[in-house]
N, C-alpha and C positions, 0 to 999 in steps of 0.2 A: 465463515466470515469472509473468505476469499470472494465468494459470489456476491455478497453484499457490497464489498469494497469495489468490485469490478462494475457493479451495476449502479453505484452511486447512492446506495441506500444508507444514508447517514444514521438515521434512527436505528436501523437494524445493526449496524456496526457498533454503535454505542451500547445497545442492549446486549449483544453477544459478549462484548468485553465486560460489561457490568456483571452479567450472570456467570461468566467463566473467567475468574481472575487468574487462573493458572493456564489459560489458553496459550498455545504456541503462536505468538503473533508473527513469528518468522517462518511459519510453515511454507514449504515450497510445493507448488502444484506441478507434479511431474508431467501431467498432460499438457501443461502450458509452459514448457521449457524452464521449469523450476522457478517460475515467477512467484513472488510473494504478494500479499494483499497490498503492501505499501507500493510495490512496483506497478501493479495494475491501477491503483488509485492515482499515482503520478502520471501514468500514461494516459489515463482518461481525463486528467485535469480536475479531479475531484479534490479541491483544496481543503474542504472541511474534513474529509476522511483522512487526507494526508496529515493534517494537523492533529487529529485525534490519535492516529497511529504513532506519530512522532512523540507524542506525550506519554505513550504507554510504556511502562517499565519493561525493559528487556528488548525493545525494538532494535534491530541491527540494520543500520542504514548502509552498511558496507557489503552486504550479501550480494552475490552476483547470480544472474540467471545463466542458462546454458549458452546464451549468445554473448556471455562475458561482460555484461553491463550492470553496474549498480543502479539502484532505483532512480536516482536523480538524472542519470544520463538519458532516461526515458522522457524527460521533460522537454527535450529539444530535438528536432523541430516539432511544433504542434500547431494545429489550427483548431480552435482558437489559440491565442498566444499561451505560452507555458505559464504554469503556476509556480511561483517561488514562495517557499515557506521559510520564514526566519526561525532558526533553531535557537 
């Protein structure tokens, strides 16, 4: 799911979550400084994926990666402008 979130593949993220209800949505990619799917979706500006992940049970918006930042800190600065999702 991490790769799908990182690449902006909305349908794949939805399908993976649908087929794997017990998936660890907070899985940290050790090769990418412990970033989660939510973090990379925020960083890439994929608002649809961010919304999907925020609605998934068990998502932890307070996890930090090795550079000590939570997902939403990755929203600023960005070009194009950052994506803000109402929780």
